[in-house]
N, C-alpha and C positions, 0 to 999 in steps of 0.2 A: 745257850743258843748254839744249835750245832751248826757247822759249816758245811756245805755239801761241795766238794771239787768234782770237777768233770773226770771221768775215767780216761786214762791214757788211750785204750782202745778207740774211744770215740774219737778224740781229737787227732791222732795220728795215723789210723790205719785206712779210713776213706774220707776224703775230705767231701763236704757237700756243696751244692751248686752255690750257696751264698760265698763260701770262702773262695772259690775260684772265679766268680762272678758268671761263669758260664761252665759247661759241661766239656767243650772243647776249647781249651786256650788257644788264643791265637799266639803264632811264632811269626816274628819279623823276618821277612825273606825279602831280598831285594833281587828279583831274577827279571831278564826279558821274556816278554810273552806276546800273543797275538789275541786280540780278541774278535771273533766273527760273529757279527750281529745282521742278521737278515741279508744283504748283498754288500756289506763292508767288511773290510779287514782294517783294524787300527792297530797300530804298534803299541803295547803297553808295558809296564813294570808291575810286578806284584808288589804289593806292600806288605800284607801279612796273610798268613794262611790258617785254617784249621781242616779238622776232618769234615766240618759241616759247612765251610764256605772260603771265600778268599777276596780281599781288597785288592784292586788294582789302578794305577795311576795313568790315566790318558792325556793326551795333547786334545783331544776334541772330545764333545757329548756325545752319548749314544743314547738310543731307545730303551729306557728302563722297563718298559711293558712287552718286551719281546725276549725270548728265549735266545741264549747265546751260547757259543763255545769258547773256550779258552784254549790256547796249544802253548805249552812249555816246553823249550827244547830237550829237557830230559825226555821226551817222549811221553808227555801226560798231556792226554786230552782229557778235558772236562765238559761236560755239557752242565750249563749255569743258568740261574735265573737271577738277573740283575733285581736287588731289591731296593737300592738307592743310588741317587747320583748328588754329589756333592761337588762345589768349586772350591778348587784348594785355597787356603785361606793366604796363603804364603806367596802363591804364584797363581793368580787368577786367570791364567791361560791352560791351565791344567785340571783335570777332573778326576776327583776318586769315585769309584763305582764298586759297592759291595756287592756280592754275588754269594747265592746259596748254590751249593752243588747238588744238581739234579741227577748225574750219573757220572761215572767215572768211565769212560770210553777205551783208553788205554793208558797203560802205566799205573795201575792200581798200587803196586807194591811200591814204586818210586814215590806215589802222592802219600803214600803212609809214612815212608821214612821222611818224607820232606816235612809234614806235620807234626812229627814226634816232639813231644814237649815234656822232658822230664819232669814229674811234679814233686820231687823231693831234692 
């Protein structure tokens, strides 16, 4: 019986989505930020970031059906679409909001640098 081994090229050159679980891995980043939703400004902290989205921790719930902006002090302004709101299990007074990046309004290079995750 002949045993076929996967080639090194396939397993080391380009990871597939299943190996990484997502095309843009999350990077844990804890920075202060401001979430602006409708006429409200809420102080927040980033939890994780990726090229496609970010998670932020808030002290109060926000409407996840409205477009919002996230401003990070490094000069990064993001237009985002909140996709989920979860109450924090450890501290029931805080809320985690997952956001999809719709547009980088300012600080595109800073955002790319912040999101960079070495794959190897």
